[in-house]
C-alpha positions in Angstrom: 37.3 16.9 11.9 34.9 14.4 10.4 35.2 10.7 10.5 33.1 7.9 8.7 32.5 4.2 10.0 29.8 1.5 8.7 26.3 1.9 10.1 23.4 -0.1 10.5 19.9 1.7 10.2 17.6 1.3 12.8 14.3 3.1 12.6 13.1 4.3 16.6 11.0 1.6 17.4 14.0 -0.6 16.9 15.2 -1.6 20.8 18.1 -0.5 22.5 21.5 -1.6 23.7 20.7 -2.8 27.5 24.6 -2.3 28.4 24.4 1.2 26.9 21.5 2.4 28.6 23.0 0.8 31.9 26.2 2.7 31.5 24.6 5.8 30.9 22.1 4.9 33.8 25.1 4.3 36.2 27.2 7.1 35.5 24.1 9.5 35.8 23.1 8.2 39.1 26.9 8.1 41.0 26.9 11.9 39.9 23.5 12.7 41.1 24.6 10.8 44.2 27.5 12.9 44.4 25.7 16.6 43.7 22.8 15.7 46.1 25.4 15.1 49.2 24.5 17.6 51.8 26.5 20.4 52.7 26.2 23.4 55.5 25.3 26.6 54.2 24.8 29.4 56.7 21.1 31.2 56.2 21.4 34.6 54.1 20.2 37.0 56.7 18.6 40.7 55.4 19.3 43.7 57.1 15.9 45.5 57.3 16.2 49.4 57.0 13.5 52.4 56.0 13.8 55.4 54.6 11.3 57.9 54.9 10.7 61.4 53.2 8.8 63.8 55.7 7.0 66.8 55.3 7.0 66.5 51.4 4.9 65.6 48.7 5.1 61.3 47.9 6.7 60.2 44.7 6.7 57.3 43.0 10.5 56.9 43.0 13.3 57.1 45.1 16.9 57.3 44.5 19.5 55.4 46.7 22.9 56.6 47.4 26.2 55.2 48.5 29.8 53.8 48.7 31.3 50.4 48.7 34.6 49.8 50.8 36.8 47.2 51.5 36.2 47.0 55.4 39.9 46.0 56.0 41.5 48.9 54.1 38.6 51.1 53.5 39.8 51.6 49.7 36.3 51.8 47.4 35.4 48.8 45.5 34.8 49.0 41.5 32.6 46.9 39.3 30.7 45.5 42.5 27.2 44.0 41.2 23.9 45.4 42.7 20.8 43.1 42.5 17.6 44.4 43.2 14.4 42.2 43.8 16.5 39.3 42.3 17.4 41.0 39.4 21.1 42.2 38.2 19.9 45.0 35.1 23.8 46.1 34.4 24.2 48.3 37.9 27.9 48.5 39.2 29.6 51.0 41.4 31.8 53.1 39.7 35.6 53.7 39.7 35.5 55.5 43.4 33.2 52.6 44.4 29.6 54.8 44.3 26.3 53.9 43.1 23.1 55.5 42.3 19.5 53.3 41.9 16.7 54.7 41.2 13.7 52.4 42.8 10.0 52.4 43.4 8.4 53.5 46.8 8.0 50.0 48.7 9.9 47.0 49.6 12.8 45.7 47.8 15.7 43.5 48.6 19.0 44.3 47.2 22.1 42.4 46.9 25.6 43.6 46.9 28.2 40.8 45.6 32.0 40.7 44.4 33.7 37.3 43.2 35.2 36.7 46.4 34.0 38.9 48.8 31.4 38.2 50.9 27.6 39.6 49.5 25.7 41.9 51.8 21.8 41.8 51.9 19.4 44.5 52.5 15.6 44.8 52.7 14.7 48.1 52.2 11.2 50.0 53.0 11.8 52.8 50.2 9.8 55.8 51.1 11.8 58.4 50.5 15.6 58.9 49.2 18.6 57.7 51.3 22.2 57.1 51.4 23.2 53.4 51.9 27.2 52.9 52.6 28.7 49.4 52.3 31.5 47.5 53.7 32.5 44.2 52.0 34.8 41.5 53.5 37.2 39.0 51.6 35.6 35.1 51.1 38.2 32.7 53.5 38.7 30.6 50.8 40.3 28.4 52.9 37.2 27.8 55.3 33.6 27.9 53.3 33.1 27.2 49.5 30.9 29.4 47.8 29.4 30.6 44.8 29.0 33.8 42.6 25.3 34.0 41.7 24.2 35.9 38.8 21.1 37.0 40.4 19.0 36.0 43.8 18.7 32.6 44.5 14.7 32.8 44.7 14.4 34.8 41.2 12.5 31.7 39.6 9.5 32.3 42.3 9.6 36.4 42.1 10.2 36.1 38.6 7.2 37.9 36.9 7.8 35.8 33.4 8.1 32.7 32.4 11.1 31.1 30.5 13.5 33.1 31.2 17.1 31.8 31.9 19.6 35.3 33.1 22.9 33.8 34.0 26.6 35.9 33.9 30.1 35.5 32.8 31.6 33.4 36.6 28.7 30.9 36.1 29.9 30.7 32.5 33.3 29.8 33.1 32.4 26.6 35.2 30.8 25.1 32.7 33.1 22.9 30.8 33.5 23.7 27.3 35.0 23.2 23.8 39.0 24.2 23.6 37.9 25.4 27.2 36.9 28.6 26.1 33.9 30.2 28.3 31.2 29.8 25.6 27.2 31.4 26.2 25.8 28.5 23.7 27.8 26.0 25.2 26.2 26.7 28.7 22.3 27.2 27.4 22.4 24.3 25.6 23.1 22.5 29.2 19.6 24.4 30.1 16.3 22.6 30.2 14.6 23.6 26.4 17.8 24.6 24.6 19.3 21.9 22.1 21.2 21.8 19.0 20.9 19.8 15.6 24.7 18.3 16.2 28.2 18.9 16.8 29.8 21.3 14.0 26.5 22.9 13.4 25.8 26.8 14.4 22.5 28.0 15.9 20.4 26.6 18.1 17.2 25.0 18.4 14.6 26.1 21.2 11.7 24.7 22.2 11.4 22.8 19.2 12.2 25.9 17.2 14.4 26.4 13.8 17.7 28.3 14.4 16.9 31.1 12.5 13.9 31.3 14.8 16.1 32.9 17.1 16.5 36.8 18.0 20.1 37.2 19.1 21.4 40.2 19.8 24.6 41.8 21.5 23.5 45.2 23.8 20.3 44.8 21.6 22.0 45.2 18.4 21.1 42.5 15.4 23.9 39.5 15.3 23.3 37.5 12.2 26.6 35.2 12.5 27.1 34.1 15.9 29.5 31.5 16.1 33.0 30.0 14.8 34.7 27.0 14.1 31.9 25.4 12.2 29.2 26.1 15.7 32.0 24.7 18.1 32.4 28.1 19.7 30.1 31.1 20.0 31.7 34.8 18.5 31.4 36.5 22.3 34.9 36.7 24.1 34.1 35.3 27.3 36.6 38.2 29.0 34.3 41.2 28.0 31.0 39.2 28.5 29.0 41.1 31.3 26.2 38.4 31.2 23.2 36.9 29.1 19.1 36.7 29.3 17.2 34.1 27.2 13.3 35.1 27.1 12.0 31.2 25.5 8.7 31.9 27.1 6.8 35.4 27.2 9.1 37.6 25.0 8.5 41.0 26.1 7.1 43.4 23.1 10.4 45.4 23.3 11.9 42.5 21.4 10.9 40.9 18.1 11.5 40.0 14.4 11.8 36.3 15.5 9.2 33.8 16.2 10.9 31.7 18.8 13.0 33.2 21.7 15.2 36.2 22.0 18.4 36.3 23.8 20.2 39.2 24.6 24.2 39.5 25.4 25.6 42.2 27.3 28.7 43.5 27.3 31.1 44.6 30.0 32.2 48.4 30.2 35.7 49.2 30.6 37.2 50.3 34.0 36.9 54.0 34.9 39.5 54.0 37.0 43.1 51.8 36.3 44.5 50.4 33.4 44.4 46.0 33.9 43.9 43.0 31.5 45.0 39.9 30.9 46.4 37.3 28.3 46.0 33.4 27.7 47.9 31.5 25.9 46.2 27.9 24.8 46.7 24.6 22.9 43.8 25.7 20.5 43.5 29.4 21.4 45.2 32.6 22.1 43.5 36.0 23.4 44.3 39.3 25.1 42.3 41.6 27.0 42.7 45.5 27.9 40.2 47.8 29.9 40.6 51.2 31.3 40.4 55.0 31.6 40.9 57.1 28.6 39.5 60.1 30.4 39.5 59.2 34.2 36.2 59.3 35.8 34.5 60.1 32.3 35.7 57.7 29.6 36.6 54.1 29.5 37.2 51.5 27.0 37.2 47.8 26.8 39.1 45.9 24.0 39.3 42.0 23.9 40.6 40.0 20.9 40.8 36.1 20.1 42.9 33.8 17.6 42.7 30.3 16.9 45.6 28.3 16.6 44.6 24.6 16.5 45.9 23.4 13.1 48.8 22.0 14.9 46.5 19.5 16.3 44.8 18.8 12.8 48.4 17.9 11.6 49.0 15.4 14.8 45.7 13.2 13.3 46.1 10.0 11.5 43.5 10.7 8.2 45.4 12.6 5.4 42.4 14.6 5.1 42.1 15.8 8.1 46.2 16.8 7.9 45.3 18.4 5.1 42.5 20.4 6.6 42.6 24.3 7.6 40.6 26.2 10.1 41.5 29.5 11.4 39.3 31.9 13.2 39.5 35.5 14.6 37.4 37.8 16.8 38.1 41.5 18.1 35.3 43.2 20.3 35.8 47.2 21.8 33.7 49.2 23.8 34.2 52.6 24.4 31.8 54.1 27.2 31.3 57.8 28.0 29.6 59.2 31.2 28.5 63.3 30.5 26.6 63.2 33.7 25.2 61.1 36.3 22.2 60.8 34.3 23.6 60.4 30.8 25.8 58.2 29.3 27.3 57.0 25.1 28.3 53.7 24.5 30.2 52.5 21.3 30.1 48.5 20.7 32.0 47.1 18.2 32.7 43.3 17.2 34.4 42.1 13.8 34.6 38.1 13.3 36.1 35.9 10.8 36.7 32.4 10.1 38.6 29.6 7.6 37.8 26.4 7.3 38.6 23.8 4.3 38.6 20.3 4.6 41.3 19.1 2.9 41.3 20.0 -1.1 37.8 18.9 -1.2 35.6 21.8 -0.1 35.8 24.9 2.3 34.0 27.9 3.7 34.6 30.9 4.8 32.8 34.3 7.0 33.0 37.5 8.6 30.6 39.6 10.5 31.0 43.2 11.3 28.4 44.5 14.2 28.7 48.2 15.5 26.4 50.1 17.7 26.1 53.5 19.2 23.8 54.0 22.5 22.3 57.1 24.4 21.5 56.0 27.7 19.5 59.5 29.6 17.3 59.8 32.9 15.3 62.6 31.8 13.1 63.0 35.1 13.4 60.7 38.1 10.4 59.0 36.2 11.2 58.8 33.0 14.3 57.4 31.3 14.6 57.1 27.3 17.2 54.5 25.4 18.5 55.4 21.6 20.5 53.2 19.8 21.6 53.2 15.9 23.6 50.2 14.7 25.5 48.7 11.4 25.8 44.8 10.9 27.3 43.0 7.7 27.6 39.6 7.1 29.4 37.6 4.4 30.0 34.2 3.5 31.1 32.1 0.7 31.8 28.4 -0.1 34.3 26.9 -2.3 35.5 23.8 -4.2 38.9 23.7 -5.0 39.2 20.1 -6.2 37.0 19.5 -9.0 37.2 20.0 -12.4 36.2 23.8 -12.6 37.2 25.3 -9.1 34.5 27.6 -8.3 33.1 29.6 -5.5 29.7 31.0 -4.2 29.5 34.0 -2.5 26.8 35.7 -0.4 25.5 38.1 2.6 23.5 41.3 3.2 23.8 44.5 5.6 21.6 46.0 7.2 21.0 49.3 9.7 18.8 49.4 12.9 17.4 52.2 15.2 15.8 51.8 18.1 14.2 54.0 20.8 13.0 52.9 23.9 11.1 54.9 27.0 10.8 53.7 31.0 7.9 55.8 32.2 7.5 54.4 36.1 4.3 55.3 38.1 3.7 54.2 41.6 3.0 50.5 41.1 3.2 50.1 37.4 6.1 50.3 34.7 5.7 51.2 31.5 8.0 50.7 28.5 7.3 52.2 25.2 9.0 52.8 21.8 9.8 51.7 18.1 12.2 50.0 16.0 13.2 49.8 12.4 15.8 47.3 10.4 16.9 47.9 6.9 17.8 44.8 5.1 19.8 44.8 1.9 20.8 41.3 0.5 24.0 41.2 -1.4 24.3 39.4 -4.8 24.6 36.0 -5.0 27.9 35.3 -7.1 29.5 32.4 -8.4 33.1 32.7 -9.5 36.0 30.6 -10.9 38.4 30.2 -8.4 41.5 29.8 -10.9 42.0 31.0 -14.3 42.1 27.6 -15.8 38.3 26.5 -14.2 35.7 26.6 -17.3 32.9 28.0 -15.1 31.3 31.1 -16.1 30.8 34.0 -13.7 27.2 34.1 -12.4 25.0 36.7 -10.7 21.9 36.7 -9.1 20.1 39.6 -7.5 18.9 39.8 -4.4 15.9 41.3 -2.5 15.9 44.0 0.2 13.3 45.3 2.6 12.3 47.3 5.4 10.8 46.2 9.0 9.4 48.5 11.8 7.5 47.9 15.0 6.0 50.3 17.1 5.5 48.7 20.9 4.3 49.5 24.6 4.3 47.2 27.3 3.4 47.3 31.2 4.7 45.5 34.2 2.0 45.8 37.0 2.3 44.7 40.5 -1.0 45.0 42.3 0.3 43.0 45.5 3.9 41.5 46.3 2.6 37.7 45.5 0.6 38.6 42.2 2.7 40.6 39.1 1.3 41.2 35.3 3.4 41.8 32.4 1.6 42.4 29.0 2.0 44.2 26.1 1.7 44.5 22.3 3.8 45.1 19.2 2.5 46.1 15.5 4.9 44.6 13.3 5.5 46.2 9.8 7.1 44.8 6.9 7.7 46.3 3.0 9.5 44.3 0.3 11.5 47.1 -1.8 12.6 47.4 -5.2 14.2 46.5 -7.1 12.7 42.9 -8.2 11.9 40.9 -10.8 8.2 39.0 -9.7 8.1 35.7 -12.1 4.5 34.7 -13.3 3.4 31.2 -13.5 0.6 29.6 -14.7 -2.3 29.1 -12.9 -3.7 25.3 -11.9 -0.8 23.7 -11.2 2.5 23.8 -9.2 4.4 26.8 -9.6 8.7 25.2 -10.9 10.4 27.0 -13.4 8.8 25.4 -16.5 5.2 27.1 -16.0 7.1 30.4 -15.4 5.0 32.5 -18.1 6.5 36.0 -17.8 8.3 38.5 -15.5 7.5 42.0 -14.0 10.3 43.9 -13.3 10.0 46.5 -10.3 12.5 49.3 -10.4 11.8 51.3 -6.8 8.7 51.0 -4.0 6.5 48.8 -2.4 7.0 45.0 -4.3 4.4 43.4 -1.1 3.9 44.6 2.5 2.8 42.6 5.8 1.6 43.5 9.4 0.2 42.2 12.2 0.1 42.6 15.8 1.6 40.9 18.3 0.1 40.6 21.7 2.1 39.7 24.5 1.1 38.6 28.5 2.7 36.6 31.6 1.7 36.5 34.8 3.0 35.3 38.5 1.5 34.3 41.3 3.6 33.1 44.8 1.3 31.4 46.6 4.2 31.4 49.6 7.9 32.3 49.8 9.0 29.2 47.7 6.2 28.3 45.7 5.0 30.1 42.5 3.3 29.3 39.0 3.8 31.4 36.2 2.6 31.4 32.6 2.3 33.1 29.5 1.5 33.4 26.0 3.1 35.7 22.7 2.5 36.3 19.0 5.5 37.3 17.0 6.2 37.8 13.3 9.4 36.7 11.5 9.9 38.5 8.2 13.6 37.2 7.5 14.3 33.4 7.2 17.5 31.4 6.5 17.8 28.6 3.6 19.7 26.1 3.6 20.8 22.4 1.9 22.5 21.2 4.3 20.8 19.1 7.5 21.4 22.1 9.9 22.8 25.7 10.0 26.2 26.0 8.3 28.2 29.3 7.4 26.7 29.5 4.0 22.8 29.4 4.4 21.4 32.4 2.7 19.2 34.6 4.3 16.0 35.1 2.6 13.1 37.7 3.0 9.6 37.7 2.8 8.7 37.7 -0.9 5.1 37.9 -2.7 5.4 33.7 -2.3 7.0 33.6 0.8 4.8 34.5 3.2 6.0 35.6 7.0 6.1 33.2 9.5 3.7 34.2 12.4 3.7 32.0 15.6 1.7 31.5 19.3 3.3 30.6 22.0 2.1 29.4 25.2 3.8 28.6 28.4 2.7 27.2 32.4 5.1 26.5 35.1 5.5 25.5 38.8 8.5 26.3 40.6 9.7 25.6 44.0 12.7 26.1 46.4 13.9 24.2 49.6 16.3 24.7 52.2 15.9 28.6 51.8 16.8 28.6 48.3 19.8 26.0 48.3 17.9 23.9 46.0 15.7 25.5 43.6 13.2 23.7 40.8 11.3 24.2 38.1 8.7 22.4 35.9 7.5 24.2 32.8 5.4 23.2 30.0 5.0 24.8 26.6 3.0 24.8 23.1 4.0 26.6 20.1 2.4 26.3 16.4 4.0 28.3 13.5 2.2 29.1 10.5 4.2 29.6 6.9 7.4 27.5 8.0 9.4 27.0 5.2 10.4 23.3 3.6 12.2 22.2 0.8 10.6 20.1 -1.8 12.6 17.2 -3.3 16.1 17.6 -4.6 15.7 21.4 -3.9 18.1 23.7 -6.1 19.0 26.7 -3.8 21.9 28.2 -4.8 22.0 30.9 -7.6 18.3 30.7 -8.3 16.5 34.0 -9.2 13.1 32.1 -8.4 14.0 30.2 -5.5 10.1 30.1 -4.3 9.9 27.1 -6.9 12.0 25.3 -5.0 10.2 25.7 -1.6 7.0 25.0 0.1 5.3 26.3 2.8 3.7 24.5 6.0 2.7 24.7 9.5 5.0 23.9 12.6 4.0 22.3 15.5 6.2 21.8 18.8 5.3 20.6 22.3 7.1 19.6 25.4 8.3 19.8 29.3 11.1 20.7 31.1 12.5 19.8 34.2 15.4 21.5 36.1 16.8 21.0 39.7 19.9 23.1 40.4 21.9 23.5 43.5 22.7 26.8 44.3 25.5 27.0 47.1 27.6 24.9 48.9 30.7 22.4 48.1 29.0 21.3 45.0 26.5 23.0 42.9 25.5 22.6 39.5 22.1 21.4 37.7 20.2 18.3 36.1 18.1 19.3 33.5 15.6 16.9 31.6 13.9 18.3 28.3 10.9 16.0 26.6 9.9 17.7 23.4 8.6 17.2 20.1 9.2 19.3 16.7 7.1 18.5 14.0 5.8 20.5 10.7 3.6 19.3 7.9 3.4 21.0 4.2 0.2 22.4 3.0 -0.5 23.0 -0.8 -3.4 22.3 -3.3 -1.1 20.1 -5.0 -0.5 16.7 -4.0 2.3 16.1 -5.8 4.9 18.5 -4.6 3.5 17.6 -0.3 6.4 16.1 1.7 5.2 12.8 3.1 1.9 13.2 1.4 0.9 16.5 4.0 1.1 14.2 6.9 3.2 15.7 10.1 6.7 14.4 9.7 9.4 15.3 12.6 12.1 18.4 12.3 15.6 17.8 11.3 16.0 18.6 14.9 13.5 16.7 16.7 15.2 15.1 19.9 12.9 14.1 22.1 14.6 13.6 25.1 17.6 15.9 26.4 19.5 15.3 29.5 22.4 17.6 30.7 24.3 17.0 34.5 26.5 20.0 35.0 28.4 19.5 38.5 30.9 22.3 40.2 33.3 20.9 43.0 34.3 23.7 44.9 37.9 22.6 46.5 38.6 25.9 47.8 41.6 28.5 47.0 40.2 29.3 43.7 39.7 25.8 42.4 37.1 24.0 41.0 36.6 20.4 39.2 33.6 20.6 36.7 31.8 18.2 34.5 29.1 18.1 32.0 27.4 15.0 30.9 24.6 15.5 27.3 22.9 13.1 26.7 20.0 13.4 23.5 18.0 11.2 21.5 18.9 10.4 17.9 17.7 13.0 15.6 15.5 12.2 12.3 17.3 11.5 9.2 16.3 10.1 5.3 17.1 6.9 5.0 17.0 3.7 2.7 14.3 1.6 3.6 15.2 -1.0 0.5 17.2 -2.2 -2.2 15.7 -3.7 -5.2 17.0 -5.1 -8.8 15.8 -4.3 -12.0 17.7 -5.9 -14.8 20.4 -6.6 -12.8 20.7 -3.0 -11.9 20.6 -2.2 -8.0 17.7 0.7 -7.5 17.4 2.4 -3.8 14.4 2.9 -2.3 14.0 5.7 0.2 11.7 6.3 3.1 9.7 9.2 3.7 11.6 12.2 4.5 12.9 11.9 8.5 11.3 8.7 9.0 14.7 7.5 10.9 17.0 8.3 13.4 20.4 8.3 13.9 21.8 6.6 17.1 21.8 8.7 20.5 24.1 11.4 21.5 26.2 10.8 24.9 29.1 13.0 25.6 30.9 13.5 28.9 32.9 16.7 29.2 35.4 17.8 32.6 37.8 21.0 33.4 39.8 21.6 36.2 40.2 25.4 36.9 42.9 26.1 39.4 45.4 29.4 40.1 48.6 29.8 38.4 52.7 28.7 39.0 54.0 32.2 39.9 52.4 33.7 43.7 53.2 37.1 42.8 51.2 36.9 39.7 47.3 36.8 39.3 47.6 33.8 37.0 45.2 30.9 36.4 45.2 27.6 34.6 42.1 26.0 32.7 42.8 22.3 31.6 39.7 20.5 30.0 38.7 17.7 27.7 36.1 17.9 25.4 34.1 14.2 25.2 36.1 12.5 27.5 35.2 9.1 26.5 36.1 9.6 22.9 33.1 8.5 21.4 32.0 8.7 18.2 28.6 10.5 17.9 26.6 10.3 15.0 26.3 13.5 13.0 24.4 12.4 9.8 24.4 9.5 7.6 25.0 9.2 4.1 24.9 5.8 1.5 27.3 5.2 -1.1 28.4 1.7 -3.0 29.7 -1.0 -1.4 32.8 -2.1 -2.7 32.8 -2.9 -6.4 28.7 -3.8 -6.6 26.1 -1.0 -6.8 23.9 -1.6 -4.0 24.1 1.5 -1.5 25.1 0.9 2.3 25.0 3.9 5.0 27.7 5.0 6.8 27.7 7.6 9.8 29.5 11.0 9.7 31.2 11.6 13.3 32.3 15.5 13.4 34.6 14.9 16.4 35.0 11.4 16.7 37.7 11.7 20.1 38.6 12.9 22.9 39.7 16.9 22.8 41.9 18.1 25.6 42.8 21.4 25.8 45.0 23.4 28.1 45.0 27.5 28.8 47.3 29.9 30.8 45.6 33.1 31.4 48.2 36.2 33.3 46.1 39.5 34.5 47.9 42.1 35.1 47.0 45.7 36.3 44.4 46.3 39.3 
């Protein structure tokens, strides 16, 4: 919970403490030395095999089928992941161990993996249909350290797209996290190019972009609210999660609607053969997961739920305000998969989340989220597949103040319908993706309500907009040679704001404000305003030997839905705002170039990437903006242009007794407002740092594999302090102290430093399949500053700064999990 300390301001050029720098550097060097201790790893060997189809017409694609069994017993193994040419695309063996792959003719590397078993590698020359049966053996946990990999270790060399981060749940579990819960966003923030404003702030900032510029999806369905506990925890239950893919470079043309990045989180399908599950009890949350066949070999389901139980920890706090606070959250996930035939399936996914937070009797938030989707997957011919998806989403939030003279509550939200159809045509050397996507947004009215019957607040309502976004798209992946590949596409996005809406008219020749309104036009239905634009996407990969490659990309993206906030970082009560007559859509240009090199048979992988990004029509706020319950919100906003650039370094150890990565990012994120009226310009129209501009970010993640399912894990984070607007001086006029604030975001809060730790091991009962997770978030108990505020010093009138720490102490957690079923 939050705490405050008196704070002395310094600007970014002020000297840093040599002692602190020495401590940070020493810790980093010690753990980096441990990470660098050489460990022997057997060289990966590929078994070569060739399939030919004689006396038949050549085809662009062929089928590989087979069955995976356990060597010792001959029993089939379900859920074995199959990695093709360095990628995992959701291919798994079914409940009886069988699999079917449709692959282009030519050369492929295929790897079969399952946790706790030795992976099997094949190099296949595919010029005809073939059958390949696999036998897996258990790993000897006593004799060999192992790593379960989300994809081939040289994927960073061979992948055609730059700026892609992909990871599965087994990797996520090894990164220490708040409450000891495996968390997607926690892992992402330890990777290069991904940061956040600070603790207690929802959302991520990717390559200098705002949090709302990231497209976040669950199985390609849009998710607008994706965090619990004010941003400390994501809404996606790790027990139901399969993997995630983040595109922060060249985003494929089949993803759109945001101007920075795209994150797709894939959820697991339920087991089609046996019922099984797990139950966990922890100091901060409890959870349960159940999966199994509804109709054997045809229909399966998976159900996962989490519930917080952290309030007893607040009761142990020393501060009275924290003791009187409450934090509750839950999430429920349900997935149902039906297999009509080997070529046709139907998936249903449902995610429901809810949060409640109250800080003493001063203020509070509550928000809930519902996302449901239905997806049909069909293989029409050997060369053509089609995926259709329809979805519904709803998000509601509220902010309440129970202790004021007139207690009140503000509510807002939206709901939306999404439809998407995607086709994949595979030719001899070219794969073509094509389709279209449409989203209908309905913004709910904004309400102000009295909390009690004695409150003097009068109910107030402000109507909000609705709009339609739609886009056809097409892309092609071309591999002219083994060492050269191209990926290009185009998306033509369209947006129409629809009535009803009230369009205010303003006096010409002066800045728009509530004082310059000259009239209003009411549009009952139909088009209010329309925007559109082409979005080209392009990337390439040149591999000039087996361990070196260069990749680059360029993309243009439009964004018609943005958030408006009166806080430093994203909060649950941020307003989602559609583009209107006065609020233009964002349009970004994104370029990146990277060099990738692996060492020691891919045991080590490294990359160095640079990026440059410009954004038009990025929102900024006028001084003292009034954002809530404002029917003419454009009078409080000013649009400008954004600029972000930087470089990312990643050094990753993929195998051995010690694994992990070191990530360093240098980035700048700047903005300047554009207006013909100097009086409303921010910082006189000059470039200034955004709220999330943190030039230096370092993360060091280490996983020590001890054997027998035991791992010792650490996560060290350092980042520059983010910008704030500070008090530059106090002066006296007639005996009254008058504060003088500097330019917006002229100063910075102290640097951020945090160490997390976790220990994963088997449980107490040998006959059970039980696990223990002990973790400590913020091991050193450092009081990292989140923000700075000003208040009068004692009885005097002089304003002095104080810093706010959201979680200024170590936060230990313990989770015990028991799995049942086979």
